[in-house]
C-alpha positions in Angstrom: -4.0 13.4 5.2 -2.1 10.1 4.1 -0.3 8.0 7.0 3.2 7.6 5.9 4.5 3.8 5.7 6.4 2.1 8.6 7.9 -1.2 9.4 6.2 -4.1 11.3 9.0 -4.2 13.5 12.6 -3.4 14.0 14.2 -6.8 12.8 12.4 -6.2 9.2 14.6 -7.2 6.5 15.5 -6.5 3.8 16.2 -2.6 3.9 15.0 -0.5 1.3 17.9 1.6 -1.1 17.5 4.2 0.6 18.5 3.1 4.2 21.7 2.6 2.6 25.0 5.2 2.9 25.7 6.7 -0.5 28.5 5.2 -2.3 28.2 1.9 -0.6 29.6 -1.6 -1.6 28.1 -4.4 -1.0 31.0 -6.2 0.8 31.1 -3.2 3.5 27.5 -3.8 4.8 26.7 -6.4 6.9 23.3 -7.6 7.7 22.2 -7.6 11.6 19.2 -7.2 13.5 18.8 -4.2 15.0 17.6 -6.2 18.3 21.6 -7.7 18.1 23.0 -3.6 18.0 20.9 -2.5 21.0 21.6 -5.4 23.1 25.3 -5.1 22.1 25.5 -1.3 22.8 23.6 -1.1 25.7 26.0 -2.4 28.4 28.5 0.0 27.1 26.1 3.0 27.8 25.1 2.0 31.4 29.0 1.8 32.1 28.7 5.5 33.0 
């Protein structure tokens, strides 16, 4: 049994081509850290 590959951390970059949505344009994407995204959305989720 082969173990699937996994990233070392949530901040690994760059993403693989398969991580991007189909038919994306380079100027439509903003590379950010998942940690920044999680830190940003968590307060919004806790507002109730």
